[in-house]
N, C-alpha and C positions, 0 to 999 in steps of 0.2 A: 137795397142798393141796385140800381139798374146798371146795364152794361156801360152806358155813357158815363155814369158817375165812377164806375170802376176804371175806365180809361183815364179819367181825370186823376184818380187816386194813384194810378201807376205812372203818372207824369208824362202821358203820351200826347195829350191834346195841347197844341200850341195856339192855334187860331181857328175860328169858325165864322161862318156867316149864318144868320138865322138860328141862333143857338136853341131857342125854345122849340122850334119845329124839329131841328136835328135831334135833340134829346128825346122828344116824343117818338119820332120815327124809329130811332135806333132801339130804344128801350122796349118798343112794342113789336120789334121784328119786321118793320115795314120798309127798311132801307134796301134798295137794290143798288149797290155801290160798286164803283170800279177803282182799281189801282193799276197803273201802267208799269210795264217792265220792258225797257229797251234792251234788245239782245246784243249788248256790246262785248260779250264774251261767251264761251261755250259752257259756262257754269254760273249759277247764282252764287252770290257771296253773302257775307254777314249783313250788309246793308239791305239786301233783298229779304233776308231772313226776318228782319224786324217787321217788314210789311206783311210777310206771310203769316207771322204770329198774330198780327192785328186782324187779318182776314179770318183766321181760324177762330179767334175770340168772337168776332161778330157773327160768323156762321153758327157757332155754338149757341148764340143768343137768338137765332131764328132769322137773321138777315141773309140776303142773297148776294154773294160776291160775283162780280164779273171781272175775270182776270184778263187784262188787255196786254197782249204781246205786241211790242212795237216793231213789227216787221216792216212797216212803212216809215215811221219816224226814225227807225234805225238807219235809213238812207241819209238822214240829215244830221242827227246828233244834237243832243240837248246842250246848249251853251251854259246852263246854270252852274255857277260855282267853278267854272273852268277859266284858265288864263290863255288857253290855246284851243284850236279847233280839233275835234276828234278825227282820228284816221278814218278815211272812207273805206267801207267794207263792200265786198262784192255781194251780189244777190245770193250766191251759193253759201257764203259764210253766214250771212244773215239768217237764211233758212235753217242751216245746221244749228246755229245758236238757239233759234226758236224751238227746234225739236228737243234740244237738251233741256231747256227751261221747262217744257211741258212735263217731261219725265220726272224732274225733281219736284215740281209743284204738287204732283199727285200724292206726295208723302204728307203734305200739310192740309190740302184743301180737298173736300169731298165733292167730286164732280158727278153730274148725272141729272136726270129729269127732276125739275123743281129744286135743284141744289145749285151748286156753282156752275158757271159756264166759262169757257175760255174762247176768246176771239182774237183775231189778228188784224191790226189796222191796215195791213197791206191789202186786205180784201176790198177796202174802199178808197184808201188814199192813192194807191197806184193807178187807179182808173179815173181820177179826177180830171176834169177839163179845166185848164188853167183860167180861161176867160170866165167860165161859170163860177169858179171859186172866187175870182176877184169880185164879180158882181154880187154873189150871194153872201160871201163871208167878208171879203176885204173891205167892203163899204161899212162894216160894223166896227172896224178898228181905227183908233186914232194913233197915228204914228208918234205924235207928241207923248201920249200916254205910254206907248210901248217903250219909247226910249228912256222913260223914267223908271221902268220896271227893274227891280233888283237883279233879276237874272241876267240882264244885259250890261249892268254897270261895269263889272270887272273886265268884260271883253271890249267895251268901248274905248278903253285906254290903249289897247294894243291893236284894235281893229276887229270889227264884227262883220263877218261875211253876210251877204244877202241870203245865202243858203240857211245859215243859222237863224237869221232874223225871222225867218218863216216858221221856226219851230213852235212858237207860241200859237200861231194861227192853226197849225196842224193839230196841236194838242187840244185847242178849243174846239176844233172841228170834230175831233174824236168824241168829246163829251156830247156834242149836239147829235152826232150820229147814234151814239149809244142811247141817248135819251129818246130819240125818235124810233129806233128800231128794236131796242131791248128793254125799254121802260126804266132806264137808269135814272135815278133821282138824286144821286149823291156821288161825289168823288172824294177820294182820300189821297194824300200824298205827303211827302216830306216838307218841312218848313222852308226849304229852298225852292219849292215849287209854287209858292203862294201866288205870285203874279200870273204864272201860267194857268193856274187853276181858276183864279178869278176871271180870267179871260173867257174860259169855258162857260162859267155861270152867267157872265154878262152877255155872251153871244146867244145863249138859249133864251134869256129874258128879252133880248132885243128882237129875236126872231119869233118867239112864241108869246110874248107879252110879259109884263112884270109879274104876273101871278103864276108863271110857269114854275112847276115844282122841281127846281134844280138847286141843289145846295152844295156847299163846299166846306170841307174840314181839313185842316192840316195838322200834322202830328210831328213830334220830334223823331222822325224816322230817318230820312236820308242823311241829314247832317251828323246825327249821332252814329248812324250805321257806317257812314264813310270813315268816321274817325275810329270807331271800334273795329272795323273790318280790315284795317291796314296794319301790317307788321313790317319789320325791316326787310323781310323777304318778299313782301308784296301782299296781295289780298288773301283773306281767309275765306276759302271756297267751301261750298257745301258738297261738292263732288269729292268723294273719298279718294279718287285717283289724283286729285290736285292738292288737297289738304287731307291727310290721313285722319281717321278718328282720334288717334292719339295726339296728333298735332293740334287738332281742333280742341280736344279736351285741355291740352296744355295751354293753349292760347287763353281760354277763359280762366284756367287755374292761375294764370299769371297776370290778370288785370290789376290795375292800380287799386290800392286799398280804398281810395276815395270813390271809385266807380262801382264797387261790388254791389252795394244795395240798389243802386240805380239800375244796374243790369238785371238784377233779380226781379225788380219790380216790372221793368219794361219787357223782359224777354221770357221769363219762366211762367208756368201756369200754376205755381204755388198760390194758395189762397192769400188774400190780403191779411187775414188773421195770422197765418203762419209768418208772413213777411214782417208784420208789426212786432211779433214776438222776437224775431231775429234782430230787429233794429235795437232791441234792448239788451242784446248779448254784450258781454264784456269784450273789450278790444282784443283780449288774448285769444278770442275765438275767430279771428279774421280768416285764418286758414280753413277753418271748418266751413265758413260761409263760401269761400272760394271753391271748395270741393263740391258743395251743393250746387253752386252755379254751374260749374263745369260739367257735373254729372247730368243735371237736368237738361242742359242744352245739347249735350252729346247724345243723350237718349232720344231727344226729340228729333234730331237731324239724322242720326245713324242707327237708332234702335237701342234697346236696353242691353242686348248682348255686347255690342261694341262699346257701350258706355261702361259696362262692368269690366271689360277687358282693359280699356284705357285707364280706368281708375286703379285697377290692380297693378298695372305696369308702372304707373306714376308712383304709387305708394312703395312698390318694391325698389324703385330706383332711389327714392329719397331716403329709404331706410338702409340703403347699401346692399340690397340683394341683387343678384345677377340676372334676374329675368328681363331680358331685353328683346323678347320675341316680337313684341308689338311696338317697339321703338321705331321712329323714323330712321330710315337707313339709306345709304348710298353705296353702290357697288362701283368701284373704280376699275378701269381697264389696266392691263399690263403696260400699255403705252403711257398712261398717266403716271403710273408708279415708277417705272424705269428700273434699271438694274440696281441702283443705289437707294431706292426708296423714294418717297414723295415728301417734299418739304412741308412742314406743318402748316405754313401759311397758305401754300397752294392747295393743300388738302381741305382747309377750312373754306376756301373760296369754292372749290369743287363740290362741297357738301352743302353750300348755302349757309354756313355758319358765319360767314363774313361776306360782305358785298365786294371787297377788294383786298389785295394784299396789305395795303396800308392800314385798313381797318383791322385785319388779322394781327398785324404787327402791334398795333395799339392794345388790343385785347390781351395779347401774350405778355407784353411788357408791364401791363397793369395787373398781371397775375390772375387773369380771368379765364384761363384755358387749362384744362387737364385732360389727360388720356389715361384711361383705365385707372382712374383714381389718383394719378400722380400729376402734380402741377407742372406745366411746361414752362421752363425758365428761359430757354434759348430759342430764338427765332430761327436758328439754323437746324433745329431738330428735324430729323428725317424719320418717317415711319416706313419700315421695310415691308417688302412683299410677304415675308414670312409671318410677320405679325398680322398683316391684313388678311392672310389666308384663314386665320382663326377668327378674325374680326376684332375690332377695338371699339371702345365706347368713348367718344369725345364729349366733353362737357364745356359749355360756354356759360360763364356766370354761375349762378346757383341753381338755375331751373331748366336750362335747355340741354337736352341730351340727344346724341346722334350716334347711331351705329355705322361704322365704316368697314367695308370688307372688299375683297376682290375675288 
């Protein structure tokens, strides 16, 4: 089985152009492909993680990744899948986010001579002459076709800015530039990027001729990643300072039963033979599958030592042991606690266990909150400073633990 067939078996490939040529190129290590990452935050998240895993698989099979950091397209913002316009970022924030991305990516991709390279589209997009761009690239695009693109449909109802309308042209220009200057012959991206990616392939073929060696493949990356990468508290980040290794482990330990095997196939590097065997396990072993998923991904992102620690902490907590050293924690100030203690609902909001006091009230009245093993029955319960000096363990539902102290 070649790497192309393995990607298919793992459920990653959604659509392709030129399938026979793509299969041959990838299986023989001849792809020099790129995936783009717009620096919309100062950390990569789970949605990016899926793309990084794909790049790692393809690099291991002999293909050459080109990591494109969107320092230029970050000035515009991708409208795909969004109902509103992204917030405008300053050049300083964009550069800071790009630097953060680079450090994190080096854990997954091997950079160096004749290996992976990293480029920033700010290097060519920010110096473009507008008239030249209109003449060289704009003439290759049909406005009618662009307006039919899936990435614009949702925004058309509420209003699509001319700024965002240009995003497709910028992304297409990226592929053309990478094709001409870095020998890029293939692009990968999530299934919500299909129309943007086709634009790049079509631009190269219009400029270079129909025989130009430029291909497109989309995978179930971004749409699945965006869904998987969100929790009630926000995104699941790869930066341990934003999402701790324990929280990262717990996120995957708590995925829906129906998604476990899909996540194992798409994200872990377990062999297909191992995965096929797990698919035949009895339903009673679902928690074992979840532990494997959580451990494998935490080890990949944060290292084996952190994965061991997170797994041990989780097992201790679920077995009733008191080891909370690696549990997510919040330190409250004396001002927050006050002389008479802090109300349980306010404490939950301060710790991120609830997004609002009304949500905290609902969780408590439904019996879903406990402190140090005792269920909280009264929404007026106050946690005193004395108790918080020693630290308490708050529990939401059956699986979410949080240490609170002052």
